[in-house]
C-alpha positions as semicolon CSV with decimal commas, in nm:
position;residue;x (nm);y (nm);z (nm)
1;X;0,009;-0,011;-0,004
2;X;0,143;0,346;-0,102
3;X;0,121;0,634;0,130
4;X;0,175;0,991;0,020
5;X;0,413;1,179;0,248
6;X;0,436;1,509;0,074
7;X;0,298;1,670;-0,252
8;X;0,305;1,979;-0,442
9;X;0,225;2,089;-0,792
10;X;0,538;1,919;-0,946
11;X;0,600;1,615;-0,725
12;X;0,448;1,344;-0,497
13;X;0,673;1,187;-0,239
14;X;0,527;0,845;-0,159
15;X;0,629;0,561;0,070
16;X;0,546;0,185;-0,006
17;X;0,634;-0,136;0,150
18;X;0,765;-0,366;-0,118
19;X;0,850;-0,668;0,088
20;X;1,218;-0,765;0,200
21;X;1,306;-0,919;-0,127
22;X;1,278;-0,589;-0,297
23;X;1,460;-0,376;-0,046
24;X;1,190;-0,309;0,213
25;X;1,039;0,039;0,196
26;X;1,065;0,229;-0,129
27;X;1,060;0,610;-0,115
28;X;0,935;0,728;-0,446
29;X;0,988;1,086;-0,577
30;X;0,724;1,120;-0,858
31;X;0,714;1,369;-1,128
32;X;0,348;1,439;-1,153
33;X;0,364;1,568;-1,495
34;X;0,556;1,272;-1,653
35;X;0,480;0,985;-1,405
36;X;0,871;0,920;-1,389
37;X;1,021;0,821;-1,064
38;X;1,346;0,823;-0,871
39;X;1,346;0,547;-0,583
40;X;1,536;0,524;-0,264
41;X;1,524;0,213;-0,052
42;X;1,567;0,118;0,309
43;X;1,489;-0,186;0,525
44;X;1,294;0,001;0,797
45;X;1,004;0,266;0,762
46;X;1,139;0,486;1,043
47;X;1,428;0,579;0,829
48;X;1,214;0,796;0,607
49;X;1,032;0,971;0,910
50;X;1,000;1,343;0,855
51;X;1,136;1,339;0,492
52;X;0,997;1,607;0,260
53;X;1,021;1,664;-0,108
54;X;1,318;1,899;-0,072
55;X;1,515;1,619;0,109
56;X;1,440;1,362;-0,158
57;X;1,538;1,599;-0,439
58;X;1,869;1,653;-0,270
59;X;1,932;1,295;-0,200
60;X;1,831;1,165;-0,538
61;X;1,974;1,436;-0,746
62;X;2,228;1,196;-0,918
63;X;1,971;0,929;-0,994
64;X;1,800;0,893;-1,322
65;X;1,431;0,934;-1,372
66;X;1,263;0,607;-1,455
67;X;0,919;0,564;-1,620
68;X;0,656;0,404;-1,384
69;X;0,340;0,565;-1,375
70;X;0,106;0,724;-1,633
71;X;0,173;1,106;-1,697
72;X;-0,057;1,320;-1,483
73;X;-0,202;1,033;-1,271
74;X;-0,013;1,073;-0,938
């Protein structure tokens, strides 16, 4: 189940438990216009407590955008 942590006109920041086999929790920075994402994983949910879009943009700055959702859906 995906939970929206933060959202603005440009991005949605969502957290989803993907199971231990897929890295535990996925923090997804979603570009709302394109549906592309940048993903950070962690084994525990509490590692993402208090995270905002500005944090995710800084942390994931060097990652490539990957298509995942339909444009304009999230």
